[in-house]
TORKOL-4160 file (C-alpha; in steps of 0.2 Angstrom, whole numbers, padded with zeros to 4 digits, m for minus):
299
<pt num="1" X="0685" Y="0462" Z="0230"/>
<pt num="2" X="0683" Y="0443" Z="0231"/>
<pt num="3" X="0681" Y="0435" Z="0248"/>
<pt num="4" X="0698" Y="0431" Z="0258"/>
<pt num="5" X="0701" Y="0413" Z="0258"/>
<pt num="6" X="0702" Y="0406" Z="0275"/>
<pt num="7" X="0702" Y="0388" Z="0270"/>
<pt num="8" X="0720" Y="0385" Z="0276"/>
<pt num="9" X="0713" Y="0388" Z="0294"/>
<pt num="10" X="0697" Y="0375" Z="0292"/>
<pt num="11" X="0704" Y="0364" Z="0306"/>
<pt num="12" X="0704" Y="0378" Z="0318"/>
<pt num="13" X="0688" Y="0381" Z="0328"/>
<pt num="14" X="0680" Y="0397" Z="0334"/>
<pt num="15" X="0668" Y="0397" Z="0349"/>
<pt num="16" X="0656" Y="0410" Z="0347"/>
<pt num="17" X="0646" Y="0421" Z="0360"/>
<pt num="18" X="0631" Y="0410" Z="0360"/>
<pt num="19" X="0641" Y="0394" Z="0362"/>
<pt num="20" X="0641" Y="0388" Z="0344"/>
<pt num="21" X="0657" Y="0381" Z="0338"/>
<pt num="22" X="0662" Y="0383" Z="0319"/>
<pt num="23" X="0677" Y="0381" Z="0308"/>
<pt num="24" X="0688" Y="0397" Z="0307"/>
<pt num="25" X="0684" Y="0398" Z="0288"/>
<pt num="26" X="0665" Y="0398" Z="0290"/>
<pt num="27" X="0657" Y="0415" Z="0291"/>
<pt num="28" X="0648" Y="0418" Z="0307"/>
<pt num="29" X="0639" Y="0434" Z="0313"/>
<pt num="30" X="0630" Y="0438" Z="0329"/>
<pt num="31" X="0621" Y="0454" Z="0328"/>
<pt num="32" X="0612" Y="0465" Z="0341"/>
<pt num="33" X="0602" Y="0480" Z="0335"/>
<pt num="34" X="0605" Y="0496" Z="0345"/>
<pt num="35" X="0592" Y="0506" Z="0336"/>
<pt num="36" X="0583" Y="0507" Z="0319"/>
<pt num="37" X="0599" Y="0510" Z="0310"/>
<pt num="38" X="0613" Y="0505" Z="0322"/>
<pt num="39" X="0620" Y="0487" Z="0324"/>
<pt num="40" X="0633" Y="0479" Z="0335"/>
<pt num="41" X="0641" Y="0464" Z="0326"/>
<pt num="42" X="0652" Y="0450" Z="0333"/>
<pt num="43" X="0661" Y="0439" Z="0321"/>
<pt num="44" X="0678" Y="0436" Z="0328"/>
<pt num="45" X="0690" Y="0449" Z="0336"/>
<pt num="46" X="0681" Y="0463" Z="0345"/>
<pt num="47" X="0664" Y="0470" Z="0342"/>
<pt num="48" X="0662" Y="0481" Z="0327"/>
<pt num="49" X="0647" Y="0492" Z="0322"/>
<pt num="50" X="0637" Y="0497" Z="0307"/>
<pt num="51" X="0629" Y="0514" Z="0306"/>
<pt num="52" X="0617" Y="0518" Z="0292"/>
<pt num="53" X="0614" Y="0535" Z="0286"/>
<pt num="54" X="0600" Y="0541" Z="0273"/>
<pt num="55" X="0609" Y="0533" Z="0257"/>
<pt num="56" X="0624" Y="0523" Z="0263"/>
<pt num="57" X="0631" Y="0515" Z="0279"/>
<pt num="58" X="0648" Y="0516" Z="0287"/>
<pt num="59" X="0657" Y="0502" Z="0297"/>
<pt num="60" X="0666" Y="0505" Z="0313"/>
<pt num="61" X="0680" Y="0493" Z="0314"/>
<pt num="62" X="0679" Y="0475" Z="0305"/>
<pt num="63" X="0684" Y="0462" Z="0317"/>
<pt num="64" X="0695" Y="0447" Z="0310"/>
<pt num="65" X="0681" Y="0434" Z="0307"/>
<pt num="66" X="0680" Y="0425" Z="0290"/>
<pt num="67" X="0668" Y="0431" Z="0275"/>
<pt num="68" X="0664" Y="0446" Z="0266"/>
<pt num="69" X="0660" Y="0458" Z="0279"/>
<pt num="70" X="0654" Y="0472" Z="0267"/>
<pt num="71" X="0642" Y="0461" Z="0258"/>
<pt num="72" X="0635" Y="0456" Z="0275"/>
<pt num="73" X="0633" Y="0473" Z="0281"/>
<pt num="74" X="0624" Y="0479" Z="0265"/>
<pt num="75" X="0612" Y="0465" Z="0266"/>
<pt num="76" X="0609" Y="0470" Z="0285"/>
<pt num="77" X="0605" Y="0487" Z="0282"/>
<pt num="78" X="0599" Y="0487" Z="0263"/>
<pt num="79" X="0611" Y="0500" Z="0258"/>
<pt num="80" X="0628" Y="0502" Z="0251"/>
<pt num="81" X="0642" Y="0502" Z="0265"/>
<pt num="82" X="0658" Y="0510" Z="0256"/>
<pt num="83" X="0668" Y="0515" Z="0270"/>
<pt num="84" X="0675" Y="0509" Z="0287"/>
<pt num="85" X="0682" Y="0520" Z="0302"/>
<pt num="86" X="0695" Y="0511" Z="0312"/>
<pt num="87" X="0696" Y="0515" Z="0330"/>
<pt num="88" X="0714" Y="0509" Z="0330"/>
<pt num="89" X="0725" Y="0499" Z="0320"/>
<pt num="90" X="0725" Y="0482" Z="0329"/>
<pt num="91" X="0722" Y="0467" Z="0317"/>
<pt num="92" X="0706" Y="0462" Z="0327"/>
<pt num="93" X="0698" Y="0479" Z="0322"/>
<pt num="94" X="0706" Y="0481" Z="0304"/>
<pt num="95" X="0708" Y="0464" Z="0296"/>
<pt num="96" X="0693" Y="0466" Z="0285"/>
<pt num="97" X="0696" Y="0484" Z="0279"/>
<pt num="98" X="0701" Y="0477" Z="0262"/>
<pt num="99" X="0682" Y="0475" Z="0257"/>
<pt num="100" X="0679" Y="0493" Z="0259"/>
<pt num="101" X="0682" Y="0508" Z="0246"/>
<pt num="102" X="0690" Y="0519" Z="0260"/>
<pt num="103" X="0697" Y="0518" Z="0277"/>
<pt num="104" X="0696" Y="0532" Z="0289"/>
<pt num="105" X="0710" Y="0531" Z="0304"/>
<pt num="106" X="0722" Y="0540" Z="0314"/>
<pt num="107" X="0739" Y="0545" Z="0305"/>
<pt num="108" X="0749" Y="0533" Z="0316"/>
<pt num="109" X="0738" Y="0518" Z="0310"/>
<pt num="110" X="0743" Y="0520" Z="0291"/>
<pt num="111" X="0758" Y="0508" Z="0291"/>
<pt num="112" X="0750" Y="0496" Z="0304"/>
<pt num="113" X="0732" Y="0494" Z="0300"/>
<pt num="114" X="0727" Y="0477" Z="0293"/>
<pt num="115" X="0744" Y="0468" Z="0297"/>
<pt num="116" X="0740" Y="0450" Z="0301"/>
<pt num="117" X="0744" Y="0442" Z="0317"/>
<pt num="118" X="0754" Y="0426" Z="0318"/>
<pt num="119" X="0738" Y="0414" Z="0321"/>
<pt num="120" X="0733" Y="0420" Z="0303"/>
<pt num="121" X="0749" Y="0413" Z="0295"/>
<pt num="122" X="0744" Y="0403" Z="0279"/>
<pt num="123" X="0730" Y="0414" Z="0274"/>
<pt num="124" X="0734" Y="0426" Z="0259"/>
<pt num="125" X="0729" Y="0444" Z="0264"/>
<pt num="126" X="0729" Y="0457" Z="0250"/>
<pt num="127" X="0743" Y="0470" Z="0253"/>
<pt num="128" X="0736" Y="0484" Z="0265"/>
<pt num="129" X="0737" Y="0497" Z="0251"/>
<pt num="130" X="0718" Y="0501" Z="0250"/>
<pt num="131" X="0713" Y="0519" Z="0250"/>
<pt num="132" X="0715" Y="0527" Z="0268"/>
<pt num="133" X="0711" Y="0545" Z="0274"/>
<pt num="134" X="0718" Y="0552" Z="0290"/>
<pt num="135" X="0707" Y="0559" Z="0303"/>
<pt num="136" X="0710" Y="0570" Z="0318"/>
<pt num="137" X="0701" Y="0580" Z="0331"/>
<pt num="138" X="0686" Y="0588" Z="0324"/>
<pt num="139" X="0686" Y="0578" Z="0307"/>
<pt num="140" X="0669" Y="0573" Z="0301"/>
<pt num="141" X="0663" Y="0558" Z="0291"/>
<pt num="142" X="0652" Y="0563" Z="0276"/>
<pt num="143" X="0638" Y="0551" Z="0280"/>
<pt num="144" X="0622" Y="0560" Z="0274"/>
<pt num="145" X="0609" Y="0560" Z="0288"/>
<pt num="146" X="0621" Y="0556" Z="0302"/>
<pt num="147" X="0633" Y="0568" Z="0310"/>
<pt num="148" X="0649" Y="0559" Z="0314"/>
<pt num="149" X="0664" Y="0569" Z="0322"/>
<pt num="150" X="0681" Y="0561" Z="0327"/>
<pt num="151" X="0689" Y="0564" Z="0344"/>
<pt num="152" X="0708" Y="0559" Z="0345"/>
<pt num="153" X="0712" Y="0549" Z="0360"/>
<pt num="154" X="0725" Y="0537" Z="0362"/>
<pt num="155" X="0732" Y="0526" Z="0377"/>
<pt num="156" X="0728" Y="0509" Z="0371"/>
<pt num="157" X="0736" Y="0514" Z="0354"/>
<pt num="158" X="0744" Y="0530" Z="0349"/>
<pt num="159" X="0732" Y="0531" Z="0334"/>
<pt num="160" X="0716" Y="0529" Z="0344"/>
<pt num="161" X="0701" Y="0538" Z="0340"/>
<pt num="162" X="0683" Y="0540" Z="0346"/>
<pt num="163" X="0667" Y="0542" Z="0335"/>
<pt num="164" X="0654" Y="0554" Z="0341"/>
<pt num="165" X="0636" Y="0551" Z="0333"/>
<pt num="166" X="0627" Y="0566" Z="0338"/>
<pt num="167" X="0612" Y="0561" Z="0327"/>
<pt num="168" X="0609" Y="0545" Z="0338"/>
<pt num="169" X="0618" Y="0551" Z="0353"/>
<pt num="170" X="0631" Y="0537" Z="0353"/>
<pt num="171" X="0649" Y="0537" Z="0357"/>
<pt num="172" X="0661" Y="0523" Z="0350"/>
<pt num="173" X="0677" Y="0521" Z="0359"/>
<pt num="174" X="0686" Y="0505" Z="0353"/>
<pt num="175" X="0696" Y="0498" Z="0366"/>
<pt num="176" X="0701" Y="0514" Z="0375"/>
<pt num="177" X="0686" Y="0513" Z="0388"/>
<pt num="178" X="0686" Y="0495" Z="0395"/>
<pt num="179" X="0672" Y="0487" Z="0406"/>
<pt num="180" X="0683" Y="0481" Z="0419"/>
<pt num="181" X="0695" Y="0496" Z="0422"/>
<pt num="182" X="0711" Y="0501" Z="0413"/>
<pt num="183" X="0729" Y="0496" Z="0412"/>
<pt num="184" X="0738" Y="0512" Z="0406"/>
<pt num="185" X="0751" Y="0511" Z="0392"/>
<pt num="186" X="0756" Y="0530" Z="0394"/>
<pt num="187" X="0754" Y="0543" Z="0407"/>
<pt num="188" X="0740" Y="0547" Z="0419"/>
<pt num="189" X="0741" Y="0565" Z="0414"/>
<pt num="190" X="0738" Y="0560" Z="0395"/>
<pt num="191" X="0725" Y="0548" Z="0400"/>
<pt num="192" X="0716" Y="0561" Z="0411"/>
<pt num="193" X="0717" Y="0574" Z="0396"/>
<pt num="194" X="0708" Y="0560" Z="0385"/>
<pt num="195" X="0695" Y="0558" Z="0397"/>
<pt num="196" X="0692" Y="0577" Z="0397"/>
<pt num="197" X="0690" Y="0578" Z="0379"/>
<pt num="198" X="0676" Y="0565" Z="0379"/>
<pt num="199" X="0668" Y="0572" Z="0394"/>
<pt num="200" X="0667" Y="0589" Z="0385"/>
<pt num="201" X="0654" Y="0581" Z="0374"/>
<pt num="202" X="0645" Y="0572" Z="0388"/>
<pt num="203" X="0629" Y="0581" Z="0384"/>
<pt num="204" X="0629" Y="0575" Z="0367"/>
<pt num="205" X="0628" Y="0556" Z="0369"/>
<pt num="206" X="0618" Y="0544" Z="0380"/>
<pt num="207" X="0628" Y="0528" Z="0379"/>
<pt num="208" X="0646" Y="0522" Z="0375"/>
<pt num="209" X="0650" Y="0507" Z="0364"/>
<pt num="210" X="0667" Y="0500" Z="0363"/>
<pt num="211" X="0676" Y="0485" Z="0356"/>
<pt num="212" X="0674" Y="0474" Z="0372"/>
<pt num="213" X="0655" Y="0479" Z="0375"/>
<pt num="214" X="0643" Y="0492" Z="0379"/>
<pt num="215" X="0650" Y="0503" Z="0393"/>
<pt num="216" X="0641" Y="0504" Z="0409"/>
<pt num="217" X="0632" Y="0521" Z="0413"/>
<pt num="218" X="0644" Y="0532" Z="0423"/>
<pt num="219" X="0660" Y="0523" Z="0419"/>
<pt num="220" X="0667" Y="0538" Z="0410"/>
<pt num="221" X="0665" Y="0549" Z="0425"/>
<pt num="222" X="0672" Y="0535" Z="0437"/>
<pt num="223" X="0687" Y="0534" Z="0426"/>
<pt num="224" X="0690" Y="0552" Z="0426"/>
<pt num="225" X="0687" Y="0553" Z="0445"/>
<pt num="226" X="0701" Y="0539" Z="0447"/>
<pt num="227" X="0713" Y="0549" Z="0435"/>
<pt num="228" X="0710" Y="0565" Z="0446"/>
<pt num="229" X="0714" Y="0556" Z="0462"/>
<pt num="230" X="0730" Y="0548" Z="0456"/>
<pt num="231" X="0736" Y="0565" Z="0449"/>
<pt num="232" X="0731" Y="0572" Z="0467"/>
<pt num="233" X="0741" Y="0559" Z="0475"/>
<pt num="234" X="0727" Y="0552" Z="0485"/>
<pt num="235" X="0728" Y="0535" Z="0494"/>
<pt num="236" X="0718" Y="0523" Z="0484"/>
<pt num="237" X="0711" Y="0505" Z="0488"/>
<pt num="238" X="0723" Y="0491" Z="0484"/>
<pt num="239" X="0716" Y="0476" Z="0475"/>
<pt num="240" X="0714" Y="0459" Z="0484"/>
<pt num="241" X="0727" Y="0446" Z="0479"/>
<pt num="242" X="0720" Y="0434" Z="0467"/>
<pt num="243" X="0735" Y="0423" Z="0464"/>
<pt num="244" X="0738" Y="0430" Z="0446"/>
<pt num="245" X="0731" Y="0425" Z="0430"/>
<pt num="246" X="0737" Y="0408" Z="0424"/>
<pt num="247" X="0746" Y="0408" Z="0408"/>
<pt num="248" X="0736" Y="0405" Z="0392"/>
<pt num="249" X="0735" Y="0388" Z="0386"/>
<pt num="250" X="0729" Y="0380" Z="0370"/>
<pt num="251" X="0712" Y="0372" Z="0371"/>
<pt num="252" X="0707" Y="0358" Z="0359"/>
<pt num="253" X="0692" Y="0347" Z="0356"/>
<pt num="254" X="0692" Y="0328" Z="0358"/>
<pt num="255" X="0698" Y="0327" Z="0340"/>
<pt num="256" X="0713" Y="0338" Z="0343"/>
<pt num="257" X="0707" Y="0353" Z="0334"/>
<pt num="258" X="0712" Y="0370" Z="0342"/>
<pt num="259" X="0698" Y="0380" Z="0349"/>
<pt num="260" X="0699" Y="0399" Z="0350"/>
<pt num="261" X="0685" Y="0410" Z="0358"/>
<pt num="262" X="0679" Y="0424" Z="0347"/>
<pt num="263" X="0683" Y="0438" Z="0359"/>
<pt num="264" X="0699" Y="0432" Z="0367"/>
<pt num="265" X="0717" Y="0433" Z="0359"/>
<pt num="266" X="0723" Y="0418" Z="0350"/>
<pt num="267" X="0736" Y="0409" Z="0359"/>
<pt num="268" X="0748" Y="0411" Z="0345"/>
<pt num="269" X="0747" Y="0430" Z="0345"/>
<pt num="270" X="0751" Y="0432" Z="0364"/>
<pt num="271" X="0769" Y="0439" Z="0367"/>
<pt num="272" X="0781" Y="0427" Z="0376"/>
<pt num="273" X="0780" Y="0438" Z="0391"/>
<pt num="274" X="0761" Y="0442" Z="0389"/>
<pt num="275" X="0753" Y="0459" Z="0383"/>
<pt num="276" X="0760" Y="0469" Z="0398"/>
<pt num="277" X="0779" Y="0467" Z="0402"/>
<pt num="278" X="0783" Y="0465" Z="0421"/>
<pt num="279" X="0786" Y="0482" Z="0427"/>
<pt num="280" X="0790" Y="0486" Z="0446"/>
<pt num="281" X="0784" Y="0503" Z="0444"/>
<pt num="282" X="0766" Y="0498" Z="0440"/>
<pt num="283" X="0754" Y="0503" Z="0454"/>
<pt num="284" X="0737" Y="0494" Z="0455"/>
<pt num="285" X="0721" Y="0501" Z="0464"/>
<pt num="286" X="0703" Y="0498" Z="0464"/>
<pt num="287" X="0690" Y="0513" Z="0463"/>
<pt num="288" X="0671" Y="0510" Z="0463"/>
<pt num="289" X="0674" Y="0492" Z="0458"/>
<pt num="290" X="0685" Y="0496" Z="0443"/>
<pt num="291" X="0703" Y="0489" Z="0443"/>
<pt num="292" X="0717" Y="0502" Z="0437"/>
<pt num="293" X="0735" Y="0500" Z="0434"/>
<pt num="294" X="0748" Y="0514" Z="0429"/>
<pt num="295" X="0766" Y="0517" Z="0429"/>
<pt num="296" X="0771" Y="0528" Z="0443"/>
<pt num="297" X="0785" Y="0536" Z="0433"/>
<pt num="298" X="0773" Y="0542" Z="0420"/>
<pt num="299" X="0761" Y="0553" Z="0430"/>
């Protein structure tokens, strides 16, 4: 398909990881090579990935930056890239699915993937009726030369999946494993079960890559220890008061152009009351330097 026209947002600016600032409609990619056939890419949104097999490649997530992502990925690896796997449906992970012949995703994502956020009003996106394939626990992706298996998890969103790359000993987890800790949307018991599913494969991967960044060594084990301690009713360290995070405000340059950071939510997309509703049942604690929050009524 032809490139989606982002020109209605030309006067909106994106600040990239390297400090470069470009108009929102100008394609811009920052690439980190993980190994000889695996790449981490930042356009805008969250990190997404390219995995090349013997004859073709597959994308993991697509960000929501401008430009024909498929053409860029095919030039990067020198092979066709016909497919994408979505770790979850959020627009900053699925906006550019339109460029691919097939998108693999969890069943709950089918009506939700590639639905634009408010800050993209004015851009004409195709109808999200591109071909989709539902994947679940144990599903495999037919990428020749690379053994990819799906693991169903889902606290960040109900459709969440992880992708285990046995060939290159990598695990891709989307936004389920965060570098700073975890604010649970569901029960601690479900989260603990998800972590157990991942840990059952611990001998098959050496590194974890998510939407936010590469995950620190030992984080998965630490998260599981924290979940177990909550379930066991242990007393845990309370975080130090920080005065609360100030509300998000729009940032503009000297000429009045809106500036969005490439990996930070656009202010227009933040719900009125923030991403997390005020909940008197939420419990915060710190464990081994990670900050966790959970609803005490959802153990």
